[in-house]
N, CA, C, O and the ligand as a Tripos MOL2 file, in Angstrom:
@<TRIPOS>MOLECULE
protein
  281   279    71     0     0
PROTEIN
NO_CHARGES

@<TRIPOS>ATOM
      1 N          60.5780   61.0790  203.9540 N.3       1 MET1
      2 CA         59.3020   61.2830  204.6570 C.3       1 MET1
      3 C          59.5040   61.1040  206.1620 C.2       1 MET1
      4 O          60.1810   60.1740  206.6010 O.2       1 MET1
      5 N          58.9310   61.9730  206.9170 N.am      2 LEU2
      6 CA         58.9680   61.8500  208.3660 C.3       2 LEU2
      7 C          57.9160   60.8500  208.8250 C.2       2 LEU2
      8 O          56.7990   60.8160  208.3090 O.2       2 LEU2
      9 N          58.2880   60.0550  209.7840 N.am      3 ALA3
     10 CA         57.3470   59.0740  210.3150 C.3       3 ALA3
     11 C          56.6210   59.6490  211.5280 C.2       3 ALA3
     12 O          56.6370   59.0720  212.6160 O.2       3 ALA3
     13 N          55.9940   60.7810  211.3170 N.am      4 ALA4
     14 CA         55.2410   61.4050  212.4000 C.3       4 ALA4
     15 C          53.8630   60.7470  212.5110 C.2       4 ALA4
     16 O          53.5530   59.8020  211.7850 O.2       4 ALA4
     17 N          53.0640   61.2490  213.4070 N.am      5 SER5
     18 CA         51.7120   60.7130  213.5160 C.3       5 SER5
     19 C          50.9880   60.9530  212.2010 C.2       5 SER5
     20 O          51.1400   62.0160  211.6000 O.2       5 SER5
     21 N          50.2110   59.9920  211.7480 N.am      6 PRO6
     22 CA         49.6000   60.1010  210.4260 C.3       6 PRO6
     23 C          48.6440   61.2720  210.3290 C.2       6 PRO6
     24 O          47.7530   61.4500  211.1600 O.2       6 PRO6
     25 N          48.8540   62.0650  209.2890 N.am      7 GLN7
     26 CA         47.9590   63.1810  209.0200 C.3       7 GLN7
     27 C          46.8420   62.6830  208.1230 C.2       7 GLN7
     28 O          47.0980   62.1260  207.0560 O.2       7 GLN7
     29 N          45.6360   62.8770  208.5400 N.am      8 GLN8
     30 CA         44.5070   62.4760  207.7260 C.3       8 GLN8
     31 C          44.1320   63.6210  206.7960 C.2       8 GLN8
     32 O          43.8500   64.7300  207.2490 O.2       8 GLN8
     33 N          44.1300   63.3500  205.5050 N.am      9 VAL9
     34 CA         43.7410   64.3450  204.5140 C.3       9 VAL9
     35 C          42.5890   63.7500  203.7210 C.2       9 VAL9
     36 O          42.7220   62.6830  203.1210 O.2       9 VAL9
     37 N          41.4640   64.4400  203.7220 N.am     10 GLU10
     38 CA         40.2640   63.8950  203.0930 C.3      10 GLU10
     39 C          39.8930   64.6770  201.8440 C.2      10 GLU10
     40 O          40.0460   65.8960  201.7800 O.2      10 GLU10
     41 N          39.3990   63.9390  200.8470 N.am     11 VAL11
     42 CA         38.8910   64.5420  199.6210 C.3      11 VAL11
     43 C          37.3720   64.5620  199.7150 C.2      11 VAL11
     44 O          36.7370   63.5530  200.0230 O.2      11 VAL11
     45 N          36.8010   65.7410  199.4400 N.am     12 PHE12
     46 CA         35.3630   65.9260  199.5820 C.3      12 PHE12
     47 C          34.7010   66.2340  198.2480 C.2      12 PHE12
     48 O          35.2690   66.9320  197.4070 O.2      12 PHE12
     49 N          33.5120   65.7160  198.0640 N.am     13 SER13
     50 CA         32.6060   66.2360  197.0450 C.3      13 SER13
     51 C          31.5550   67.0470  197.7940 C.2      13 SER13
     52 O          31.6290   67.1820  199.0160 O.2      13 SER13
     53 N          30.5780   67.5870  197.0690 N.am     14 ASP14
     54 CA         29.5430   68.3390  197.7870 C.3      14 ASP14
     55 C          28.6380   67.4130  198.5990 C.2      14 ASP14
     56 O          27.7810   67.8740  199.3520 O.2      14 ASP14
     57 N          28.8340   66.1280  198.4400 N.am     15 GLU15
     58 CA         28.0490   65.1740  199.2240 C.3      15 GLU15
     59 C          28.8170   64.6380  200.4130 C.2      15 GLU15
     60 O          28.2800   63.8540  201.1950 O.2      15 GLU15
     61 N          30.0780   65.0520  200.5630 N.am     16 GLY16
     62 CA         30.8430   64.6250  201.7200 C.3      16 GLY16
     63 C          32.1620   63.9930  201.3230 C.2      16 GLY16
     64 O          32.6090   64.1040  200.1820 O.2      16 GLY16
     65 N          32.7740   63.3290  202.2870 N.am     17 CYS17
     66 CA         34.0960   62.7490  202.0720 C.3      17 CYS17
     67 C          34.0150   61.5860  201.0970 C.2      17 CYS17
     68 O          33.1950   60.6820  201.2600 O.2      17 CYS17
     69 N          34.8710   61.6140  200.0810 N.am     18 VAL18
     70 CA         34.8800   60.5330  199.1030 C.3      18 VAL18
     71 C          36.1480   59.6850  199.1770 C.2      18 VAL18
     72 O          36.1770   58.5630  198.6710 O.2      18 VAL18
     73 N          37.2020   60.2230  199.8110 N.am     19 ASP19
     74 CA         38.4520   59.4790  199.8910 C.3      19 ASP19
     75 C          39.3030   60.0720  200.9980 C.2      19 ASP19
     76 O          39.1140   61.2260  201.3820 O.2      19 ASP19
     77 N          40.2300   59.2940  201.5060 N.am     20 ALA20
     78 CA         41.0940   59.7780  202.5780 C.3      20 ALA20
     79 C          42.5180   59.3110  202.3420 C.2      20 ALA20
     80 O          42.7590   58.1920  201.8890 O.2      20 ALA20
     81 N          43.4520   60.1890  202.6570 N.am     21 TYR21
     82 CA         44.8750   59.8940  202.4830 C.3      21 TYR21
     83 C          45.6060   60.3150  203.7400 C.2      21 TYR21
     84 O          45.0640   61.0400  204.5740 O.2      21 TYR21
     85 N          46.8580   59.8480  203.8730 N.am     22 ASN22
     86 CA         47.6810   60.3510  204.9690 C.3      22 ASN22
     87 C          48.7670   61.2680  204.4390 C.2      22 ASN22
     88 O          49.8080   61.4440  205.0720 O.2      22 ASN22
     89 N          48.5210   61.8470  203.2780 N.am     23 CYS23
     90 CA         49.4950   62.7190  202.6140 C.3      23 CYS23
     91 C          48.7330   63.7800  201.8290 C.2      23 CYS23
     92 O          47.8800   63.4570  201.0030 O.2      23 CYS23
     93 N          49.0450   65.0420  202.0900 N.am     24 ALA24
     94 CA         48.3420   66.1370  201.4140 C.3      24 ALA24
     95 C          48.6260   66.1440  199.9180 C.2      24 ALA24
     96 O          47.7590   66.4950  199.1180 O.2      24 ALA24
     97 N          49.8540   65.7510  199.5380 N.am     25 VAL25
     98 CA         50.2000   65.7370  198.1200 C.3      25 VAL25
     99 C          49.3780   64.6960  197.3770 C.2      25 VAL25
    100 O          48.8790   64.9570  196.2830 O.2      25 VAL25
    101 N          49.2370   63.5280  197.9660 N.am     26 ALA26
    102 CA         48.4410   62.4680  197.3510 C.3      26 ALA26
    103 C          46.9840   62.8980  197.2350 C.2      26 ALA26
    104 O          46.3420   62.6570  196.2120 O.2      26 ALA26
    105 N          46.4630   63.5300  198.2740 N.am     27 ALA27
    106 CA         45.0790   63.9950  198.2560 C.3      27 ALA27
    107 C          44.8810   65.0730  197.1950 C.2      27 ALA27
    108 O          43.8860   65.0580  196.4700 O.2      27 ALA27
    109 N          45.8290   66.0110  197.1030 N.am     28 ALA28
    110 CA         45.7310   67.0960  196.1240 C.3      28 ALA28
    111 C          45.8100   66.5500  194.7050 C.2      28 ALA28
    112 O          45.0820   66.9960  193.8180 O.2      28 ALA28
    113 N          46.7000   65.5790  194.4950 N.am     29 ASN29
    114 CA         46.8350   64.9800  193.1710 C.3      29 ASN29
    115 C          45.5690   64.2400  192.7650 C.2      29 ASN29
    116 O          45.1040   64.3660  191.6320 O.2      29 ASN29
    117 N          45.0140   63.4690  193.6910 N.am     30 GLU30
    118 CA         43.7920   62.7240  193.3890 C.3      30 GLU30
    119 C          42.6310   63.6920  193.1400 C.2      30 GLU30
    120 O          41.8100   63.4880  192.2460 O.2      30 GLU30
    121 N          42.5870   64.7370  193.9470 N.am     31 CYS31
    122 CA         41.5620   65.7590  193.7950 C.3      31 CYS31
    123 C          41.6250   66.3770  192.3930 C.2      31 CYS31
    124 O          40.6020   66.5180  191.7230 O.2      31 CYS31
    125 N          42.8240   66.7390  191.9630 N.am     32 ALA32
    126 CA         43.0050   67.3340  190.6320 C.3      32 ALA32
    127 C          42.6190   66.3340  189.5470 C.2      32 ALA32
    128 O          42.0000   66.7020  188.5490 O.2      32 ALA32
    129 N          42.9860   65.0740  189.7460 N.am     33 ARG33
    130 CA         42.7110   64.0400  188.7560 C.3      33 ARG33
    131 C          41.1980   63.8480  188.5620 C.2      33 ARG33
    132 O          40.7110   63.8210  187.4320 O.2      33 ARG33
    133 N          40.4700   63.7160  189.6620 N.am     34 ILE34
    134 CA         39.0320   63.4480  189.5280 C.3      34 ILE34
    135 C          38.2730   64.6920  189.1010 C.2      34 ILE34
    136 O          37.2320   64.5840  188.4520 O.2      34 ILE34
    137 N          38.7740   65.8800  189.4540 N.am     35 ASN35
    138 CA         38.1550   67.1080  188.9390 C.3      35 ASN35
    139 C          38.2920   67.1750  187.4220 C.2      35 ASN35
    140 O          37.3460   67.5200  186.7140 O.2      35 ASN35
    141 N          39.4820   66.8380  186.9390 N.am     36 GLU36
    142 CA         39.7230   66.8740  185.5010 C.3      36 GLU36
    143 C          38.8990   65.8010  184.7960 C.2      36 GLU36
    144 O          38.3300   66.0310  183.7290 O.2      36 GLU36
    145 N          38.8490   64.6330  185.4140 N.am     37 GLU37
    146 CA         38.0990   63.5090  184.8550 C.3      37 GLU37
    147 C          36.6230   63.8720  184.6970 C.2      37 GLU37
    148 O          35.9780   63.4900  183.7210 O.2      37 GLU37
    149 N          36.1020   64.6120  185.6720 N.am     38 ASP38
    150 CA         34.6800   64.9780  185.6430 C.3      38 ASP38
    151 C          34.4440   66.3080  184.9330 C.2      38 ASP38
    152 O          33.3070   66.7740  184.8630 O.2      38 ASP38
    153 N          35.5020   66.9240  184.4080 N.am     39 GLY39
    154 CA         35.3530   68.1660  183.6690 C.3      39 GLY39
    155 C          34.9600   69.3470  184.5310 C.2      39 GLY39
    156 O          34.2350   70.2340  184.0810 O.2      39 GLY39
    157 N          35.4320   69.3640  185.7640 N.am     40 ALA40
    158 CA         35.1030   70.4770  186.6570 C.3      40 ALA40
    159 C          35.8240   71.7410  186.2230 C.2      40 ALA40
    160 O          37.0000   71.6770  185.8640 O.2      40 ALA40
    161 N          35.1510   72.8990  186.2450 N.am     41 PRO41
    162 CA         35.8290   74.1630  185.9410 C.3      41 PRO41
    163 C          36.8760   74.4730  187.0090 C.2      41 PRO41
    164 O          36.6810   74.1850  188.1900 O.2      41 PRO41
    165 N          37.9960   75.0690  186.5720 N.am     42 ALA42
    166 CA         39.1240   75.2930  187.4820 C.3      42 ALA42
    167 C          38.7490   76.1860  188.6660 C.2      42 ALA42
    168 O          39.2540   76.0190  189.7760 O.2      42 ALA42
    169 N          37.8520   77.1360  188.4000 N.am     43 ASP43
    170 CA         37.4890   78.0530  189.4870 C.3      43 ASP43
    171 C          36.3200   77.5300  190.3260 C.2      43 ASP43
    172 O          35.8890   78.1770  191.2800 O.2      43 ASP43
    173 N          35.8180   76.3560  189.9590 N.am     44 GLU44
    174 CA         34.6890   75.8060  190.7240 C.3      44 GLU44
    175 C          34.7810   74.2840  190.7580 C.2      44 GLU44
    176 O          33.9400   73.5870  190.1900 O.2      44 GLU44
    177 N          35.8120   73.7800  191.4300 N.am     45 PRO45
    178 CA         36.0530   72.3330  191.4200 C.3      45 PRO45
    179 C          34.9220   71.5530  192.1030 C.2      45 PRO45
    180 O          34.3240   72.0090  193.0780 O.2      45 PRO45
    181 N          34.6570   70.3850  191.5670 N.am     46 PHE46
    182 CA         33.6610   69.5010  192.1810 C.3      46 PHE46
    183 C          34.2020   68.8990  193.4740 C.2      46 PHE46
    184 O          33.4570   68.6200  194.4140 O.2      46 PHE46
    185 N          35.5120   68.7090  193.4930 N.am     47 TYR47
    186 CA         36.1340   68.0540  194.6420 C.3      47 TYR47
    187 C          37.1400   68.9870  195.2930 C.2      47 TYR47
    188 O          37.8510   69.7260  194.6120 O.2      47 TYR47
    189 N          37.1920   68.9450  196.5940 N.am     48 THR48
    190 CA         38.1700   69.7230  197.3490 C.3      48 THR48
    191 C          38.8450   68.7870  198.3440 C.2      48 THR48
    192 O          38.3480   67.6950  198.6160 O.2      48 THR48
    193 N          39.9760   69.2190  198.8830 N.am     49 TRP49
    194 CA         40.6290   68.3950  199.8980 C.3      49 TRP49
    195 C          40.9410   69.2310  201.1150 C.2      49 TRP49
    196 O          41.0860   70.4510  201.0350 O.2      49 TRP49
    197 N          41.0410   68.5600  202.2390 N.am     50 GLN50
    198 CA         41.1770   69.2520  203.5130 C.3      50 GLN50
    199 C          41.9760   68.3830  204.4790 C.2      50 GLN50
    200 O          41.6530   67.2150  204.6940 O.2      50 GLN50
    201 N          43.0150   68.9650  205.0530 N.am     51 SER51
    202 CA         43.7200   68.2770  206.1350 C.3      51 SER51
    203 C          42.8260   68.2530  207.3650 C.2      51 SER51
    204 O          42.1850   69.2470  207.7060 O.2      51 SER51
    205 N          42.7970   67.1140  208.0170 N.am     52 MET52
    206 CA         41.9450   66.9870  209.1870 C.3      52 MET52
    207 C          42.7850   67.0790  210.4520 C.2      52 MET52
    208 O          43.9660   66.7340  210.4500 O.2      52 MET52
    209 N          42.1720   67.5430  211.5220 N.am     53 CYS53
    210 CA         42.8470   67.6430  212.8140 C.3      53 CYS53
    211 C          43.3150   66.2620  213.2580 C.2      53 CYS53
    212 O          42.5640   65.2890  213.1840 O.2      53 CYS53
    213 N          44.5580   66.1840  213.7190 N.am     54 ILE54
    214 CA         45.0880   64.8990  214.1720 C.3      54 ILE54
    215 C          44.3310   64.4220  215.4130 C.2      54 ILE54
    216 O          44.1140   63.2240  215.5960 O.2      54 ILE54
    217 N          43.9370   65.3600  216.2500 N.am     55 GLU55
    218 CA         43.2460   64.9890  217.4850 C.3      55 GLU55
    219 C          41.7650   64.6970  217.2600 C.2      55 GLU55
    220 O          41.1760   63.8400  217.9190 O.2      55 GLU55
    221 N          41.1830   65.4270  216.3170 N.am     56 HIS56
    222 CA         39.7370   65.3230  216.0920 C.3      56 HIS56
    223 C          39.4830   65.0860  214.6120 C.2      56 HIS56
    224 O          39.4730   66.0290  213.8200 O.2      56 HIS56
    225 N          39.2810   63.8450  214.2460 N.am     57 GLU57
    226 CA         39.2040   63.4630  212.8380 C.3      57 GLU57
    227 C          38.0570   64.1350  212.0870 C.2      57 GLU57
    228 O          38.0840   64.2340  210.8600 O.2      57 GLU57
    229 N          37.0570   64.5930  212.8250 N.am     58 GLU58
    230 CA         35.8950   65.1940  212.1820 C.3      58 GLU58
    231 C          36.1110   66.6640  211.8500 C.2      58 GLU58
    232 O          35.3050   67.2710  211.1450 O.2      58 GLU58
    233 N          37.2200   67.2440  212.3690 N.am     59 GLN59
    234 CA         37.4100   68.6840  212.2490 C.3      59 GLN59
    235 C          38.5770   69.0080  211.3360 C.2      59 GLN59
    236 O          39.5540   68.2610  211.2910 O.2      59 GLN59
    237 N          38.4880   70.1240  210.6010 N.am     60 PRO60
    238 CA         39.6070   70.5230  209.7530 C.3      60 PRO60
    239 C          40.8050   70.9570  210.5790 C.2      60 PRO60
    240 O          40.6530   71.5740  211.6330 O.2      60 PRO60
    241 N          42.0130   70.6260  210.0880 N.am     61 ALA61
    242 CA         43.2250   71.0580  210.7750 C.3      61 ALA61
    243 C          43.3550   72.5700  210.7170 C.2      61 ALA61
    244 O          42.9120   73.1950  209.7540 O.2      61 ALA61
    245 N          43.9490   73.1550  211.7240 N.am     62 GLY62
    246 CA         44.2160   74.5910  211.7370 C.3      62 GLY62
    247 C          43.0500   75.3860  212.2910 C.2      62 GLY62
    248 O          43.2410   76.3050  213.0890 O.2      62 GLY62
    249 N          41.8320   75.0330  211.8670 N.am     63 ILE63
    250 CA         40.6640   75.7750  212.3600 C.3      63 ILE63
    251 C          39.7590   74.8570  213.1600 C.2      63 ILE63
    252 O          38.5520   75.0830  213.2530 O.2      63 ILE63
    253 N          40.3560   73.8100  213.7410 N.am     64 CYS64
    254 CA         39.5740   72.8680  214.5520 C.3      64 CYS64
    255 C          38.9670   73.5940  215.7560 C.2      64 CYS64
    256 O          39.7060   74.1160  216.5910 O.2      64 CYS64
    257 N          37.6550   73.6350  215.8570 N.am     65 PRO65
    258 CA         37.0380   74.3520  216.9800 C.3      65 PRO65
    259 C          37.3220   73.6830  218.3180 C.2      65 PRO65
    260 O          37.3320   74.3480  219.3530 O.2      65 PRO65
    261 N          37.5550   72.3630  218.3050 N.am     66 ASP66
    262 CA         37.8350   71.6830  219.5720 C.3      66 ASP66
    263 C          39.2100   72.0480  220.1040 C.2      66 ASP66
    264 O          39.3880   72.2220  221.3090 O.2      66 ASP66
    265 N          40.2100   72.1660  219.1820 N.am     67 CYS67
    266 CA         41.5630   72.5440  219.5960 C.3      67 CYS67
    267 C          41.6640   74.0130  219.9330 C.2      67 CYS67
    268 O          42.4540   74.4040  220.7920 O.2      67 CYS67
    269 N          40.8560   74.8430  219.2540 N.am     68 ASN68
    270 CA         41.0050   76.2870  219.3840 C.3      68 ASN68
    271 C          40.1380   76.8790  220.4860 C.2      68 ASN68
    272 O          40.0620   78.0980  220.6410 O.2      68 ASN68
    273 N          39.4920   76.0170  221.2420 N.am     69 GLN69
    274 CA         38.6900   76.5370  222.3420 C.3      69 GLN69
    275 C          39.5940   77.1690  223.3880 C.2      69 GLN69
    276 O          40.5870   76.5740  223.8080 O.2      69 GLN69
    277 N          39.2490   78.3570  223.7980 N.am     70 ALA70
    278 CA         40.0550   79.0620  224.7900 C.3      70 ALA70
    279 C          39.8040   78.4720  226.1830 C.2      70 ALA70
    280 O          40.3910   78.9300  227.1630 O.2      70 ALA70
    281 ZN         41.3260   69.3150  217.1100 Zn       71 ZN71
@<TRIPOS>BOND
     1     1     2 1
     2     2     3 1
     3     3     4 2
     4     3     5 am
     5     5     6 1
     6     6     7 1
     7     7     8 2
     8     7     9 am
     9     9    10 1
    10    10    11 1
    11    11    12 2
    12    11    13 am
    13    13    14 1
    14    14    15 1
    15    15    16 2
    16    15    17 am
    17    17    18 1
    18    18    19 1
    19    19    20 2
    20    19    21 am
    21    21    22 1
    22    22    23 1
    23    23    24 2
    24    23    25 am
    25    25    26 1
    26    26    27 1
    27    27    28 2
    28    27    29 am
    29    29    30 1
    30    30    31 1
    31    31    32 2
    32    31    33 am
    33    33    34 1
    34    34    35 1
    35    35    36 2
    36    35    37 am
    37    37    38 1
    38    38    39 1
    39    39    40 2
    40    39    41 am
    41    41    42 1
    42    42    43 1
    43    43    44 2
    44    43    45 am
    45    45    46 1
    46    46    47 1
    47    47    48 2
    48    47    49 am
    49    49    50 1
    50    50    51 1
    51    51    52 2
    52    51    53 am
    53    53    54 1
    54    54    55 1
    55    55    56 2
    56    55    57 am
    57    57    58 1
    58    58    59 1
    59    59    60 2
    60    59    61 am
    61    61    62 1
    62    62    63 1
    63    63    64 2
    64    63    65 am
    65    65    66 1
    66    66    67 1
    67    67    68 2
    68    67    69 am
    69    69    70 1
    70    70    71 1
    71    71    72 2
    72    71    73 am
    73    73    74 1
    74    74    75 1
    75    75    76 2
    76    75    77 am
    77    77    78 1
    78    78    79 1
    79    79    80 2
    80    79    81 am
    81    81    82 1
    82    82    83 1
    83    83    84 2
    84    83    85 am
    85    85    86 1
    86    86    87 1
    87    87    88 2
    88    87    89 am
    89    89    90 1
    90    90    91 1
    91    91    92 2
    92    91    93 am
    93    93    94 1
    94    94    95 1
    95    95    96 2
    96    95    97 am
    97    97    98 1
    98    98    99 1
    99    99   100 2
   100    99   101 am
   101   101   102 1
   102   102   103 1
   103   103   104 2
   104   103   105 am
   105   105   106 1
   106   106   107 1
   107   107   108 2
   108   107   109 am
   109   109   110 1
   110   110   111 1
   111   111   112 2
   112   111   113 am
   113   113   114 1
   114   114   115 1
   115   115   116 2
   116   115   117 am
   117   117   118 1
   118   118   119 1
   119   119   120 2
   120   119   121 am
   121   121   122 1
   122   122   123 1
   123   123   124 2
   124   123   125 am
   125   125   126 1
   126   126   127 1
   127   127   128 2
   128   127   129 am
   129   129   130 1
   130   130   131 1
   131   131   132 2
   132   131   133 am
   133   133   134 1
   134   134   135 1
   135   135   136 2
   136   135   137 am
   137   137   138 1
   138   138   139 1
   139   139   140 2
   140   139   141 am
   141   141   142 1
   142   142   143 1
   143   143   144 2
   144   143   145 am
   145   145   146 1
   146   146   147 1
   147   147   148 2
   148   147   149 am
   149   149   150 1
   150   150   151 1
   151   151   152 2
   152   151   153 am
   153   153   154 1
   154   154   155 1
   155   155   156 2
   156   155   157 am
   157   157   158 1
   158   158   159 1
   159   159   160 2
   160   159   161 am
   161   161   162 1
   162   162   163 1
   163   163   164 2
   164   163   165 am
   165   165   166 1
   166   166   167 1
   167   167   168 2
   168   167   169 am
   169   169   170 1
   170   170   171 1
   171   171   172 2
   172   171   173 am
   173   173   174 1
   174   174   175 1
   175   175   176 2
   176   175   177 am
   177   177   178 1
   178   178   179 1
   179   179   180 2
   180   179   181 am
   181   181   182 1
   182   182   183 1
   183   183   184 2
   184   183   185 am
   185   185   186 1
   186   186   187 1
   187   187   188 2
   188   187   189 am
   189   189   190 1
   190   190   191 1
   191   191   192 2
   192   191   193 am
   193   193   194 1
   194   194   195 1
   195   195   196 2
   196   195   197 am
   197   197   198 1
   198   198   199 1
   199   199   200 2
   200   199   201 am
   201   201   202 1
   202   202   203 1
   203   203   204 2
   204   203   205 am
   205   205   206 1
   206   206   207 1
   207   207   208 2
   208   207   209 am
   209   209   210 1
   210   210   211 1
   211   211   212 2
   212   211   213 am
   213   213   214 1
   214   214   215 1
   215   215   216 2
   216   215   217 am
   217   217   218 1
   218   218   219 1
   219   219   220 2
   220   219   221 am
   221   221   222 1
   222   222   223 1
   223   223   224 2
   224   223   225 am
   225   225   226 1
   226   226   227 1
   227   227   228 2
   228   227   229 am
   229   229   230 1
   230   230   231 1
   231   231   232 2
   232   231   233 am
   233   233   234 1
   234   234   235 1
   235   235   236 2
   236   235   237 am
   237   237   238 1
   238   238   239 1
   239   239   240 2
   240   239   241 am
   241   241   242 1
   242   242   243 1
   243   243   244 2
   244   243   245 am
   245   245   246 1
   246   246   247 1
   247   247   248 2
   248   247   249 am
   249   249   250 1
   250   250   251 1
   251   251   252 2
   252   251   253 am
   253   253   254 1
   254   254   255 1
   255   255   256 2
   256   255   257 am
   257   257   258 1
   258   258   259 1
   259   259   260 2
   260   259   261 am
   261   261   262 1
   262   262   263 1
   263   263   264 2
   264   263   265 am
   265   265   266 1
   266   266   267 1
   267   267   268 2
   268   267   269 am
   269   269   270 1
   270   270   271 1
   271   271   272 2
   272   271   273 am
   273   273   274 1
   274   274   275 1
   275   275   276 2
   276   275   277 am
   277   277   278 1
   278   278   279 1
   279   279   280 2
@<TRIPOS>SUBSTRUCTURE
     1 MET1         2 RESIDUE 1 A MET
     2 LEU2         6 RESIDUE 1 A LEU
     3 ALA3        10 RESIDUE 1 A ALA
     4 ALA4        14 RESIDUE 1 A ALA
     5 SER5        18 RESIDUE 1 A SER
     6 PRO6        22 RESIDUE 1 A PRO
     7 GLN7        26 RESIDUE 1 A GLN
     8 GLN8        30 RESIDUE 1 A GLN
     9 VAL9        34 RESIDUE 1 A VAL
    10 GLU10       38 RESIDUE 1 A GLU
    11 VAL11       42 RESIDUE 1 A VAL
    12 PHE12       46 RESIDUE 1 A PHE
    13 SER13       50 RESIDUE 1 A SER
    14 ASP14       54 RESIDUE 1 A ASP
    15 GLU15       58 RESIDUE 1 A GLU
    16 GLY16       62 RESIDUE 1 A GLY
    17 CYS17       66 RESIDUE 1 A CYS
    18 VAL18       70 RESIDUE 1 A VAL
    19 ASP19       74 RESIDUE 1 A ASP
    20 ALA20       78 RESIDUE 1 A ALA
    21 TYR21       82 RESIDUE 1 A TYR
    22 ASN22       86 RESIDUE 1 A ASN
    23 CYS23       90 RESIDUE 1 A CYS
    24 ALA24       94 RESIDUE 1 A ALA
    25 VAL25       98 RESIDUE 1 A VAL
    26 ALA26      102 RESIDUE 1 A ALA
    27 ALA27      106 RESIDUE 1 A ALA
    28 ALA28      110 RESIDUE 1 A ALA
    29 ASN29      114 RESIDUE 1 A ASN
    30 GLU30      118 RESIDUE 1 A GLU
    31 CYS31      122 RESIDUE 1 A CYS
    32 ALA32      126 RESIDUE 1 A ALA
    33 ARG33      130 RESIDUE 1 A ARG
    34 ILE34      134 RESIDUE 1 A ILE
    35 ASN35      138 RESIDUE 1 A ASN
    36 GLU36      142 RESIDUE 1 A GLU
    37 GLU37      146 RESIDUE 1 A GLU
    38 ASP38      150 RESIDUE 1 A ASP
    39 GLY39      154 RESIDUE 1 A GLY
    40 ALA40      158 RESIDUE 1 A ALA
    41 PRO41      162 RESIDUE 1 A PRO
    42 ALA42      166 RESIDUE 1 A ALA
    43 ASP43      170 RESIDUE 1 A ASP
    44 GLU44      174 RESIDUE 1 A GLU
    45 PRO45      178 RESIDUE 1 A PRO
    46 PHE46      182 RESIDUE 1 A PHE
    47 TYR47      186 RESIDUE 1 A TYR
    48 THR48      190 RESIDUE 1 A THR
    49 TRP49      194 RESIDUE 1 A TRP
    50 GLN50      198 RESIDUE 1 A GLN
    51 SER51      202 RESIDUE 1 A SER
    52 MET52      206 RESIDUE 1 A MET
    53 CYS53      210 RESIDUE 1 A CYS
    54 ILE54      214 RESIDUE 1 A ILE
    55 GLU55      218 RESIDUE 1 A GLU
    56 HIS56      222 RESIDUE 1 A HIS
    57 GLU57      226 RESIDUE 1 A GLU
    58 GLU58      230 RESIDUE 1 A GLU
    59 GLN59      234 RESIDUE 1 A GLN
    60 PRO60      238 RESIDUE 1 A PRO
    61 ALA61      242 RESIDUE 1 A ALA
    62 GLY62      246 RESIDUE 1 A GLY
    63 ILE63      250 RESIDUE 1 A ILE
    64 CYS64      254 RESIDUE 1 A CYS
    65 PRO65      258 RESIDUE 1 A PRO
    66 ASP66      262 RESIDUE 1 A ASP
    67 CYS67      266 RESIDUE 1 A CYS
    68 ASN68      270 RESIDUE 1 A ASN
    69 GLN69      274 RESIDUE 1 A GLN
    70 ALA70      278 RESIDUE 1 A ALA
    71 ZN71       281 GROUP 0 **** ****
């Protein structure tokens, strides 16, 4: 594992963030686990996960509007 700046990866329900990790694999695994636990259909999961912008914790990584401002 690289000891880079911690990447925040959050697990969301339709009500908002339910958990946070610093590893996308851990977040994806937990997401799959709780979806299965709650009997979510594969094509319509109750929980999703999203990498967050390192600079702006409130924004998704990659499409962060604060970083992508021209
Ligand atoms: Zn940003």
